[in-house]
N, C-alpha and C positions, 0 to 999 in steps of 0.2 A: 628814359627815352622820351622824346617829344610826342610820339604817337604810339598807340597800341598796335602790336604786330598783327598782320593778317594771318589767316589760316595757312596760306601758301608759305609765308615766311616761317611759321612754326614747323610745318611739314618738312621744309627744306633743312631747317636746323636739326631736326631729329635725324634726318637722313645723313647729314654731314657729321653728326656727333653721336654715334651709336653708344659710346661709352658713358655719356652724360645725359641720360634720357628720362630721369625721374622728374616729376612735376616741379620740384624745388630747383633742379638744375636749369630747367627751361625758364622759370621765373627769374632766376639770377642772371641768365644770359641776356634777357630782354629788359632787365631792370624793373620788373613788375613787383609791386608791393601792395600791402593793404588790401582794399577792396578789389584791386586789379586781379588778385588771385582767383576771385570768384568768376570773373569773366574768362580768365585763362582756363579754368576748369570746364566752363561751358564750351569753349572752343575745342578743347581736347576731346570732350564727349562727342561733339559733332564730327570731328575728324574720325573718331573711332566708329561712330554710327555710319559714316559714309564709306567705311572700309579702307580709308587711306592709311591709317595707322592702327595698330592694335596694342593692347596693354597686357603685359605679362609680368607678374611679380612686382607690381607697382611701377613698372617702367614702360615707356612708350617706344615703339619702333616702327619703322616703315612696314606696311603690310607685305607679307611674303618674305621678309628679311628677318633672319634670326638676330637676337642681340649678341653683342661681342662676348659675353660670358653667360653660359646657360647650364642648367642641370640636364644631363643626358642619361639615357639608359643604354648600356652596351648590348649590342646584338650578338648572337653567336657568330663565330668566324664564317666568312663566306667560302666559296669553293677555292678561292685563291689564298686563303689563310688570313685575309685582312679583316680587321675589326671595324665595323661601322656602328653608328649609334643613332638614336632618335631622341628628339627633345621631349622632356617631361613637363615643361611648364604649361600651365593652363592656357588654352586658346591658341597654342602654336600648332600650325599645320605640320604633321609628322612626315610629309612626303619628301622633303629634301634629304638627299643622301649625305651623311656626315662621316667622313673617314677619320679615324683616330690615328694620329701620328705619334707613335711612342718615342720617348727619348730614354737614353741610358739612365738607369736608376729608378724608372717608374715602376710602381708595383704591378704585378701580373693582373691582367683584367680578363674577365670571362663574361659570357652571356648573362644578362640580368643585373650586373653590377651598376650602381648609380655613381656618376662622377660629376664633378664641377669642372668645366673645361672652357678654355678660351677658343673662340671660333673665328675663322677667317674665311670669307667668301672667295671662292675660286671659280674660274670660268672653264670648267672641264665637262666632258660628256658623262664621265662615270659618276661623279659626285659633285655636289654644290658647295660643300664646306669642308674645311680641315679643322680638326679639333686637337688641341694640345692640353694634356691633363694638368689641372691645377691641383686637385686632390681627389682621392677616392672618398666618397661619402659613406655614412654609416650603413649598417647592415639592415636597415628597414627595408623589407622586400617590396619590390614594385608589384608583386603578385601575392595573393592571399589564398589560402586553402581553408575551407570550412564547410559548415552545414548550413544550407539555405533554409530560411524561415519566411514563410509568406506573410505579408501584411497588406493593409488596404492601399498603401502607397507603392507597393511593389514587393519589397521584402528586405531582409538583412542577411548578412553572412556572419555566422558565429564561428570563431576560430577553433581549430582542433589542437592548438598548442597547449601543452600542460601549463597551468598557472596563468593563462592569458584570459582577461575578461573583456577585451576589446571586441567591438562589433563594427561592421561596415554596412551602411544603408545602400540599397540597390533600388533605383527608380524602376517603374513598371516597364519602361522601354528598354531596360538593360538586363532583364532576368534570363534571357535566352530560353524562356519556357521552363525554367527550373521548378521542380515540385518541392513541396514542403518536406524537410528532412533529408533531402538529397545532398550528397557530397558534391561540392562545386569548386572550381578554380576561378578566382576573380582577380581583377586588375584594378588598382586604385585609379580614380579619375579625379581631375581637378585638385583644388586645395581645400583643406578644411576651413570652414568659416564658423558655423555654429552647429552644434549637435554632432552627430556621428559623421566620420569621414565617409566619402562616397566611393563606390566601386561598381564595376560591371562584371557580369558573369561571362567568363571566357569559355569554360568547358563544364559539362555535366558528367560527373564521374560515378554516379550510381549510389547504391546503398552503403553508407559509411560503416555499418555494422556487419556487412556481408563478408563471407569468407574471402580471403585473399585481398581484402581492402587495405589491410595494414601496410603491406609493402607498396601498394599503389599510392597511398597517402604520402609515404616517405619519399617516394620517387618524385612526386610533384612538389612536396614541401621543400626538399633540399635541391631542387633543380637538377636532378640527375638526367642526362640525356638518355632516353630509352627508345627513340625511333631513329633508325639509320636513314640519312638522306638518300635519294634515288641514285645519286652519283656514286656513293659508297657501295651500295648494293650492286650496281652495275660493274664496278671494278672487281668486287669479290666474285661475282658470277663468271667473270672472264678468267679467273685463276685456274691453273691446270697443275697436275702432279709434276714433280721435278724428276729429271733424269740424272744419270751418273756423271755427265760431262762436267769437268772442273771440280769434282768432289772425290774424296777418299771413300772407297767402298768398305763400309763397316757392317754389311749385312750378315756376315758370318759370325759376328759377335753376339752371344746370347743376352743382349740387353733386354731388360723388361721394365715395365712401369708398375708402380705400386701407388694406388690412389684411394680416396674414399669410395665406398661401394656405389654411390650415386654420381660419380664424376662423369662429366661430359667431355671436358678437355683434358688432355694428357700432355703436359709440358715436358716432362723429364723421364728419362730411362737410366737405369743404373746397372753396373756390373762390377764384380770384384773377383780377383783370382790371385793366388799366391805368387809372389815375385820369385821367378826362378834364379835371379841373380844371387850367387853365393855371398856377395858382399852386402846383401841386405837380408840377413836371416830373420824369419818371422815377419817380413814385410809383405806388402800387397800392392798390386796394380789396380787402381780404381778407374772406371770409366763413368762419366756423367755426360749423357747426350741430351741436348735441349732442342726443341722444335725451332727450325730456322724460319721464324716469322719475318725476318728482314727481307727474305727473298720475295715475299708476297706484299709486304707493306713497305713501299719504297719512299724515300724522302720526297716531300712535297705533293704526294698523291692524295686523292680524296680520302683514301683509307687512313693515310698517315695523319692528316689534319683532324679527322674524327677521333682517331685513337689518342692523339695528344690532348684533345679537348676532354675526353672521358677520363684519361689518366690511368684508369684501372677498371677491372670488372667489379661489380657490386653484388654481393651475395645475400639473399634473403631466404627465410625458411621455405618459401613457396616458389621462388623464381630467381633467376640470375639476370642482371643487366650486363651483358658482355661488353668488353672493350672492342671486340672485333665481331663481324657478322658470323653467323653459325656455320656457314659453308667453310670458313677458315678455322674458327675456334673449335668447332666440333668435328671437323673432317680433315681438310687438307693439311692443317698445321698440327693436328693432334696425332700423337704417336701410337696409333692403334695397332693391335696385334696382327702380325703376318702381312702387313702392307709396307711398301717402300715409302719412307718419309725423309725429307730433307732435314738436316740437323747441323748444329754447331756442337762439337764434342770436345771434351778435355780428358786427356789421359794423365792420371796423377799417380806418382809412386810415393807410398808412405812406408815408414819403418815400423818396427814392432811396437813402438810407443805411440804410433798414430801421427807422427810429425811428417809433413810433406817434404819430400826430398827433391822432387822435380815435377814439372807439368809440361804438357804439350797440347796446344789447341789445333783443331782441324775443322774444315767444313766438309761434311760427309753426307752419305746416304745410308740409312739404317733400316732394319726390319725388326720390330719388337717380337721377342720370343713369346711374350705373354702379357696380358693386361690383368693384373691382380689387384685385390684390395687389401687394406691393412689387416683386417680381421682374418682373412683367408691365409695370408702369409704367416701371421703369428700362430694361428692354429697349426699350420704345418710344422713350424719349428717346435711347438709344444707337444707334438706327437700325433696330431690328427690331420694329416694331409688329405686333400681331396683329389679328384681326378686331374685337375689342372696343376696342382702343386707337387704331387707325388713324383713325377719324372724330373722335376726341377730341384727337388729338395737337396740332394747331395751335390750335384754339379754347380748349382747356381745360388740357392738360398743360403746354405750353410757358409759358403765363403763370404757372402754379404754380411752375415752376422759376425763372422770372425773378424772381418775388417772393421765392422762397427765397434767391436770390443776394443780394438786398437785405437780407434778414434775417440772412444770414451776415455781411455787413459790420457790422451792428449788434452781432452776437454777438462778432465779433473785437474790437470797440472795448470791449465790456463785460467781456470776459475771464472767462467762467465757467470753472470747473475742467475741464480737458481731459484726463481720465484715459483711457488706452488699455488696456483690459483686455478681451480677446476673450471672448465668451460662447459656451459650448459648447451643442450641440444633440444630444440623444439621440434616435435614430431607431429606432422599433419596427416590427416586422412585424405582420401581422393577428392573430397569436397572442399578441402582447405580449412577444416576445423582442427583445433589442437587436440590431439589424443593423449599426449604425455609430454612431460618436461623432465629431462634427466641430465645428469652430468656425463660428459663424454669420457670414455676410457682412454688413458694414455698408455699406449702399447710400445714395446721396444721397436715394433715395425715403424711407428711414427717417428721415434727418435732416430732410427737408422737413416731414414730419408732426410731428416733435418740435418744430421751431421754430414751426410754426403753433399747436400746442397750448400751448407756453410763453407765447406772446403772448396767447392767449385766456385763460389762467389769470391772467396779470398784469392783463388788462382786467377780469376778474371781481372780483379783489381790490380794484382801484382803484374800481370802480363801487360796491361795497358800502361802502367807506370813505367815498366821496362821499355815499352815501345814509345814512350813519351807522347801518348795520344790522349786527347781530352776525353773525359767521361763524366758520368754522374755517380758520385760516391753515395753510399747509404750512410748518413751521418747520425750518430747518437752521442750527444755531448753529455758530460757528467752533470750531476745535479747541482743546483745553485746552493750557495752556503745557507740561504734562508730556508730552503726546503730540507736541507740536511739537519739544521737546528731543530726544525719541527719533528723530524723523524727521531732525532736523538732524544727529544723530550718524551715522546711516546715510549721509546725503548726504556728509558730510565724509569718511567712510571710503572713499567711492567717488571722492573727489577733486572733489566738487561743492560748491556753496554754496547756502544758503538764507538769505535776508535775516533779520537779527536786529535787535532794538532799534527796531522800528517797528510800526505797526498792520498786522497781517497782512491781505493781500488775496489773492484767488485768482490775480492776475497773478504774485505772488511764487512761488506753487506751480507755475504754468504755466512759469515760467522754469526751475525745477528740472527739470520733466518734459521740457522742450525740451533741456536739457543732456544728459539721459539717452537721448533718442531716438536709436535706431540703434546704441547702444553695448551692451556686454554687461550693463550694469546697468539696461537699459530696464525689464524686468519687475520687478526688485527695487524701483526707485524708484516705479513705479506702484503696486505692492502696498503698499509702506510708506506712501505718501501716502494710499491708500484707508483703511488701518488707523488713520491719524491723525485721520480724520474722525469727527465725532459722528454719531449716528443721527438721521435726520429724524423728525419727529412732528407731530401735529395739536394746535393750541391756539387758543383764542379770542383770545389776545393775540398781537400781531404782533412777532416777534423777528427777522424777515427770513430770507432764504434765502442762506446763505453760498456754498454750492456753485454756485448759478446766478448769484451776484452780483446778486441782486434784492432790493429793499427790500420790495415788496408782492407776495405770491405765495399763491395758493389753488388747490386742485384743483377744476376745473370740468368737465373734458372726458371723464370716464369714470364717469358715474353708474350704469351697468349693473353695474359691477364694483367700485365704491368708494363706501362710504356717505358719506365726506367730501364727495364731489362732489354727492351728493343734498342734503346740508345747504346747500351753496352755492347750488344751484338754488332751494331753498325760500326762502333769504334774498333772492334776486333777485326771485322771484315776489311775496313780501311787500313788498319795497321798491318795486316798480313797480305794486302793486295789480292783479296779473294774475289773481287768483282766491283762493279760500278754502283752497287746498292749499299755502300758503306756510309759512314757519317758524312753529311754534306757540309758545305761551307756555311749554309744557313743554320744547320743544326749546331755547329760549333759556335757561331756568333750569338745564338739565342739560348745557349745551354743553361745559363743561370735562370733565365725566365722560364724555361721549360721545367727546371727543378722546382721553382715556386709553384707553377701551375699544377704539376702532378702531386706535389706535397699537399696543396689545398684540396685537390680532388680526392686524395686518400683520406683526409680528415672529413670531407663531405660524405664519403661512403661509410666511414666508421660511424658517423652520427646517424646516418639513415638506417644502417643495420641495427644500431642500438635502439633507436626509436621504434623500429618495427618489432624487435623482440619485446620491448616494453608493451606494445599494443597487443601482441599475441598473448603475452602472459596475463595482461589485464582481462582479455577475453576468456582465457582459460579459468581464471579465478572469479569471474563475474557471478557465477551461480553459487559461490561459496561465501558470499557476504554474510557476516555474522560468525563465521568460523574462527577458531583460534589457531595461531601459528607460532612456532618457535623461530627466533631469529637473533641477529646481532646488530648492534649499532654500527652502521657503515659510514655515516657522515653526520657531522654536526654543523648546523648553521644557526644564525640568529633567529630564523623563522621556524625552526623545528629540527627534528631528528629524521635521518634516513635509516631505514631498517632493511637489511637483506634477509629474506626469508630462507631458512635452512632447506625447506622442501624443494623449492623451485629456483632459488637464486634471484627471485624477483625483488626489486627495490620499491619500498613504499615510504610514504611520508607521515610522520606524526606531527601535525601542526603545533606550534608553540602554545596556542590557545587550549589545546587538548591535554596539556600536561598538568593543568591545575589552575587555581585562582591566584596563585602567587606570582611574583615577578621572577623571571629567570635571567640570570646574568650570563652572557655569552663571553667566553674567554677564547679568543682566536688562537693564541699560542698553544694552549693545552687541549684545544678542541673539546671544550666542555660547556655544558649548561648547568648552572647551579641555582637551586631554589633559594629565594631570600628568606623564607619562613621555615621550611622543612630541612634545609641543608642538603636536600637531594642533589647529587651530582651525577650527571649523565654524560657519558663520553664514549669514544671509539672502542669497539670490541666487546662491550657489555652484552651478556646474554639477556634476552628479553622474551616475554610472551606478549603477543599483541592480538587484537581482534580486527578483522578486516571490516572496515566501516563502509568503504565505497570502492568500486572498481569501474573505471570508465574506459572501455576498449578504444573508443575513438581518439582519446588523447594518450592512452597508456598509463594514466594516473591511478595509483593505489593510495587510499587514505586509511590510516591505521589508528587504533586506540591502544594506548599502553596499559597492560594489565599487571605486569610484574617485571622487576629488574633483578637479575642474579638470584632468582627464587623468592625475593621479597615482594609481597603484594603491594601495589600502589595504594596509598591512602589519600583521602581528600586533603588538599592544602588548607592551611589556616587553623588546624586543630592545636589546642594548647598543650596537649599531652600526647605521648606516644609518637614523637617525631620520627619520621622515616629516615633511617640512616643506613642504607646498604653500603657494602664495600665500594669504595670509589673505583672508577674505571681504570684499567691498565695499571693495577697497583698490587704489588706483592704484599703478602702478609707481614713480611719483615721490614717493609719500607713504605711509609705513608707519605703522601704528597699533599700539601695544603694548597687549596685553590683559594686565592685571595680575591676579593671583589675590588675591581678597579674604581677609583674615585672619578 
């Protein structure tokens, strides 16, 4: 160009070309080369200083106007269910409202997600920009949770994540008055240039080592919504008990609930009686009545949007984060004893072999005959009834167990996966301190309710298929060939066999589990089988449930705590014409996205519950550092061994550096670590003795030292004589497996 452009010309070009606003793009447009670039840089700085343009991510744009492509943080859905976002780029004013416009095939988005989006400015009152997803960005959280440490410049946030050594600096004007050692929630600010990334304190959460802090940390760390918006509480407060109009009267049926002793919400009630039909000798009529949550949580309501966002209730040892406000989950929707409650019920007829012959669904009004707990019911059947169960023993409880015996025969014929992995229970005192860790008893009372619920879930799926109504199936696909090969290798190393060259069925896995039962490889084979499984999820297409060996399966029995079940209830209501609160057109259109959202919410809750248990266990063991424990190798990684302690079920890590001075070769296929000098081979299922070296309650981390393997004491690596050669992991005496070092 013959003359250098003016500032006005540069500003106008930036306005007209928002997609080409890097300094090199501007230089190319005006033909600026060589030393002219220095002058251009000066003019751009002046424009920025005057507030005419601003710079974000090395691009210039008109002041107050967002660039055409930007990194956004998704905000929680608003009262209308729409998703908005705010820009994350440094220097961008976050006041413009940005509406996310989803298109078919986009991944499900939730509050806190970071996305790269294409922006278009619009002239509307409600929002200033529309955003269309380019891609969902990585899982680096926009918020951080950690312990605040004071410094001269302000302070820093030290993370509470296991294995993380990152820190975030906090300037003195962004500490929110946080004290040294306090648990805080922070938000990343700006972009990292030199040194530590910057953050500001958003909330002070108190003493991280205090009682009940473990679940609070998990709630914040995993982004679990734990406060209900005012609009949701207002809707819940307006709810009233349901009358009989439009419902079948089931109040004369002696339905009862059987739940954990500390249960607050009671989703399901059951009843069984002998079938009087002479054509069905030894058969039973079963009733399963489920809380009619759909009556209170209607499509598109504030309650509905919040429930969909939460996906499910999340359970911790010290608290529950419910899917629905307590006035519904703990009262109006809960099937309490001797009060009228709205329900959706299914009447099922089974034969003497436990096979379902027919079913009928109804929308009814019931009155529970009793609210019992598992231990109470089992004690009554075992000969020690109490005042509540004694009058129910013969007319109600014994028929339930007789029907359960029939269902057990059908289960044995069907051969669902029979994993035997005991579940631990963390017991807290009134102050929130761990008093004991024990493994939960599995009673026939538990299994009875499970079998009744499985049959009701099957009936719901079959009914909606018959009615040709859309629904969310509970899908569990079969294991991948790669995972099966890994399981087969572990089994063969233990001297056992897993069928190969045929279509995999759960019966094949059950035969493997039966081979291991009662042997030293019992836990190893159960753990390895569990790890070979795929994760279950929700989807509008039916891909079957491999683990239960069922073709048609949907969740129907827990709408108080699972949104998936509420969708199934609405589908049944719509299919039978029971009211205007059935599945809406919006529900149907967004069914696949809903499945994704609630599947992700389920995984989020599972991770939060697991992390909380780890923290409570670490707190419980913190005063036993230096003590010795028996355990088994539960995981093998390149960086070390995971050990599950027999006493508590807690998992701890033996870092690779603590195994000795020699090099350890990691074989992913056989899941082993092999010492280069001693020949020591460590792998899944080995019995070990360990010493607790470190317990960190705030992260849930346990660091262990290895003392012995399979009864053989560890010896220092590098000795010329007396090489340590214990029996190799998962290896029968009659069958030795050679672990070769990879080149």
